[in-house]
N, C-alpha and C positions, 0 to 999 in steps of 0.2 A: 504494500500500500504506500502510495506517495504522500508525503506531507506537503501542505501548502504553507509557504512562507507568510509572514505577517504582511509583507508588501503586496504579494499576490492576493491575499485575502482582502486587504484594504482596497486595492484597485478593483477587484471583483465586486465588492460591496458598493463602491462608488458607481460603477457601471450599472449595477442593478437598480440603485436609487435613481439614477438618471433616466433609465427606461421607465420606471414606475412614475416618476414625476412627469414625464412626457405624456403618459396616459391621461393625466388629469389636467390637460392644458385648457380646458374650458370649451373646446370646439365640440358642439353637439350636446353639451351638458345643459341641464335646465337652470343653471345658476342665474343667467340674465333674466329669465322669465320670473324667477322667484323674487329677485331684486325689484323688477318692474312692478310686480303685483304689490309688494310692500310699499314702494314709492307712491303708487296710485292710492292705496289705503291711507297713507300718511298725509298726502295732499288733501284728500277728501275730509279727513279728520280736522286738519288745520283750517281749511276754508269753512267748514261747518261750525267749528267751535269758535274761531276767531274770524268773522266775516271781513274785517278790515284788511286782512292779509291778501284778499283777492285784488285789492288796489295795488299792493306792492308787487304782486305777480304780474299784473297788467303793465306796470311801469318798468319792470326789470327786463334785462336782455337774456337772462337765463337764471335757473335755480339749481343749486346742488341740494338734493334731498337725501338726508341720512335718516332712515326710518328708525334705527335703533343703535344707540351708542351705549355700550356697557363699560362702566368704570368700576374699579375696585382698588382699595389701597389700605395698607397698614404700614405707615412710614414711607414705603416705596409703593407706588401704584402705577396703574396704566389703564388704558381704555382702547376699545376697538369697535369698529362698525363698518358697514358697507352700504353704498348708495349709488345714486345715478345723477348725472348732470342732464337737465332738461333745457332745451332751447326750442322756443315756439311749441311747447307741449310734447316734444319728441325727445326720447333719450338719445344722446349723442355719445356719451362715454359713461363708464362705471368707475367708481372711486372707492378706496378704503380710507378710513380715518384712524390714525393711531396717535396715542398720547402716552407719555411717560411723565410721572411726577415723583417728587421727593419732598418730604416735609411732614409737618404735623397733620396727619390724616388717618382716618380709620373708617371703614365701611364700604358700601357698594351702592351704586345707583345706575339707573337706565334712563335715557331720555332720547328724544328725537330733536333734530334741528334742520332748518332750511337756511341756506345762504342765498340771498337774493343779490345778483350782480346787477347793479343799477346803471352801469356804463359799459359800453362795448369794450373800452380799454381794460377795465377790470376783468371782464370775462375772458378776453384774449390773453391777458397776462396769466390768468389761472390755467387756461388750457395749454399754453406754451411751456409752462414750468414742468420740470421733471418731478417735483414734489413741492407743494405749496403749503405754507404754514400760515394759519390765521394770525394776524398781527394787528398793528395800530390802525390799519385802514378798514377794519371791521367795526361797524357800529351795531349796537345791540338794540333790538326792539323789545320793549318790556310790556308785560301784562299788568295793567293797573286795575283791572276788574276781571271777574271770571269770564266774561264773554267779549272782552275788548282788548285789542293789542294796539298800542300807539307808538309812533316813532317821534322822538323829540326832534326839534328843529335841527339840532346838531347832527343827529344820526340820519336824518332824511337827506343830507348832502353827502353822506359817506358813499364811497364807491361800492361797498359790500355791506349789506344789512343781514344780521343773523337773528333768527327767531328760534329760541330754545323753548320746548314745550314737552308736556307729557312726562315730567320728572317723577320717578318712583324709586324709592330706596331709602337708605339710611345715611347717605352723605349729604352734607349741607352745600347747596349751591352747585350750579353747573356753569362752566365757562368753556370757551373754545380756545383760550390762550394755550399755545404750545401744541395744538392739534395739527398734525401734518396729513395732508391729503395727497394720495398717490393714485394715479390711473391704474386700473386693474383689468384683467380679462376674467370675468366670472366663470 
């Protein structure tokens, strides 16, 4: 019986992993349909619960809809979710959102959010980037009543407006600071 060296074993394992990874490349998989269905449900919920967001959607050049972001942390934390970029009501790309945090935190939460791109320039910068991080150019739209979302005068001039809603869990607050969006093939 011949023995396999560590190097041969490692190279064989890497080759097998590569073949297995290629099988899950997303072509022909239902991943995009699942994301699109979740995006549709999320937008329906947003527009029915917060009717003023229809105006934001009508004025925007595109929306990145993230139906579910899950965050958890105990000192060190992170979050992840998948969604779709819609332009003129049609999905043009799929994205993941990832977040890593460090500090005084404990718990877990889930929430949905929509980024409204209010200018063509903001939308094009987002689409051209290899990985876009939410930063200072994002204005937050707040919920001041159960059925009303309003944009302050300062946020209504922001190139990107974020609406965070549907929070559930045991962490306090939801923010998009430090979230990195990356184009994916579902």
